[in-house]
N, C-alpha and C positions, 0 to 999 in steps of 0.2 A: 259548378259541381266538380269540374276538373280542378279548379284552383282549391277547393276544400280537400279533395282527396290528396293533392299534392302536399298540401300543408300538414295533413294528418300523417302522411308517409315520412315526411322529414322529421315530425315530432317523435314518431316511433323510433326512427333511426338514431336521432339525438339521444333520446332516452336509454336506448340499448347501448350506445356507445358511453353514456354517463355510468350506466350501471357497471359496465366491463372496467372502466377505469376505477370505479369505486372498489369493486372486488379485487382487482389487481392491488391497489393500494392498501386495502385491508389485510391481504396476505403479507405484503412485503413489509408492513408496519410491525409484523410480528418479530422481525429480525431485530435483535437488539432491545426489545420491549422488557422494561423491569417488572418482576413479579408476575411474569405471565403464567406461571405455573398455577398460581392461586386463582386467578381469574379463569384459566382454562378449567380447573376443576369444578369451579361453580358453574361454569357453562354446560359441562358435561353432566352435571347433576340436573340442571334446569331442563335440558333437552332430552336427557336419557333416563334418569331414575324416575323423575316425576312423571314421564309419559309412558313408563312400562306398563302400568295397569291397563292403560287404554290400548296399547298395542296388544297385549296379550288377550284382552276380551274381544277386540275386533278380529284378531287372527283367529281365535278359536271359533267365533261364530261363521266367519268366512269359510273355514274349512269344513264346518257342519253343514252349511248350505250347499256348498260346491260338491261335497260327498253325496248329498241326499239327491240333488238334482242329476248328477253325472251317473249315479247308480241306476236310477230309473230310466235315463236315456239309453245308457249302454245296454241294459238288460233287454231293451226291446230288440236289439240286434245280436243278442247272445254273446255280448263282448264285456261283460261285467267284470271279468279278470283283469281287464285293462283300466279300471278305476284308479290304481294307484299311480300309473304314470300320468293319467290325464290331471289328477289332483296335484301331484308333485310338480309337473312341468308347467302347469298354469300358475301355480303360486311362485314357483323359483323364477320364471321367465318375465311375469307380468303382475300378478296381483300384489305379491309381497312387497316389491320395492314401491309400487305406485301407491297402494293403501297405506303402507307405513309411512310414506313422505307426506301424504295428506293428513294423516293423523297427527304427525309431528308439526306440520305447518299450522293446524287447527289449534292446538294446545301451546306448543312452545314457540312458534313463529309469531302468532298473535300477540303473545305476552311480551316477547322481546321487542316487538315494534312498538307496543304501548309504552314500554318502558323507556326505550330510547326516545321516542316522541315526547314524553313527559320530561325527560332531561333536557331535550332541546327547547321545549316550550318554557321550562323554567330556568332557561339560561345556564344550566349546569355545564353544558358542553362548551359554552363560551368561556366560562370560569375555567375549565381545563385548559383551553387554548391560552388564556391569560397568564396561568401559572406555568406554561412552558410544557405542558403534558400533551403528547400526540392523541387525540381522542380516537383515531382510528386503531391505535395500538391498544388503548385502554379499553375501547368499547366493542369494537369490530372484530379485530384479529382473533381474540379467544373463542368468540362465537362461531367464526368461520372454521377455525381448527376444531373446535368441538363437534361441528357437524360432520366433518370428515371422520371422526371416530364413532359418533353415535349412530348416524343413519345406517351404516353397514351392520352394526350389532343389533339395532332395532329391526332391520330387515330379516336378519337370521332368526331372532326370536319370533317374528311374525311367521316365518316359513315353518318353523318347527311347530308352533302351536296350531297352525293351519293343517299340517299333516297329521297331527293327533286328532284334531277336529274331523277330518276326513276319514280317520280310522274309526272314530266314535260312530259316525253315521253309517259307515259301510259294514263294520265288523261287530258292533255291539247292538246298534239298533237295527240293522239290516243282516242278512245271512251271509255276507261275503266273509271268507276265510281269513283271519288276520295274517297268517304266513304268506299267503298269495298277495295280500296287499303290499306288505313291506318288501317281499322279494322282488316283486314288479318295480317297485320304486328304486330299489338298488340297482337294478339293471338298467333302468331308463335315465336316471339322471347322471349326467356327465360333468366332468369338470369345466367344460366350456359353458353350460348352463349355469353353473354356480358363479363363475366370471361374469358373465353377462349380468347376472343379478347384482354382484357387488359393484360393477361398473355403474350401472343404473343408480344404485343407492349413493355412491359417491358424488355423480353428477347431480342428482336431485337435492342432496344435503348442501353442496356448495351453491346451487342456483336458488333454492328456496330461501336459506338463511342470508344470503346476500340480498335478495329482494326485501326480506323483511328488515334487515339494517338499513338499507338505503331508504326505504319509506319512512322508517322512523327517524333516521339522521336528518332527512330533508322534509320533515312534517311541516316546517315553518314556511316553505315555499312552493310545495308541490300540490297542495290541495285547495288553495284559494280560500281557505279558512283560517282562524286563529283559535288559540286556546283548546279547550276540550274538543271542540268540533275538528280542529286539525288532527289531533291524536285519533279520535275516532275514524275519520275519513282515511288516514294514513294506514290504520290497522285493517280496515275493510279493503282498502286497495291492496295491500301486501298479501292477504290471504287469497283473495281472488286471482291477482296475477300469478301468485306462487302456484296455485292449482292448476291454472292454464299452462304455465310453464312445465310442470310435471308432465302432463299429458302431452305436451308438443315435444318435449325432449324424449320421452318415453318412445314416441313413434319415430323420432330421428334415429335413436340408438338402436331400436329394434330393425329399422330398415337397413342400418349399416352392418349389424352382426348377423342378421339371419341368412 
């Protein structure tokens, strides 16, 4: 048992180091990469524009549910006027960056893992290397840079529609005054709260997209399978590990900034 635990620990450390080297090389390969702007624009479209409907829908219903539950809970103690700060701070500090990252991983992250995995499986990445093209600069760098752009923007959209959802629950469907809701939010939310939200979004973006690219890039040797099964296993692995990574990173960042 001790031997198995030690081997598992060494494998986890080795994979974490491999991911760190992969991520650093991915960002470094962006320097001097030719036609990076076109690939970056495509990555922003895939991670951002295509995922925007999901972000808006999930953000709206998150605000609706949060406003509904919080109103009835606070109303028991005669503190319904505090609904705005509760909804706003919960979204800004925790729910918006975490849920937005999970939604982006589920849609964009899984798609790019499968795409890179298929390119590895069909030897397209080997062909790039044969032609003297750095596959990191061609495939990984634009997606990592796009994540640093897209994740904070999507988190901002999630927060805004979540606040509107909370307003709909509390002020349209329930009797809380709208001016009380928005005024209390304006007083409660500080610049430090928004900064924490954006820091989390940047970290989640770099972490999750790096994990997705890494699993797709190494689909041929990480899953113990070949062909379509390797791509499927790599995609599943990427989504699961990215989700766990988001929650773990959220705790670490919160413990450091609170």
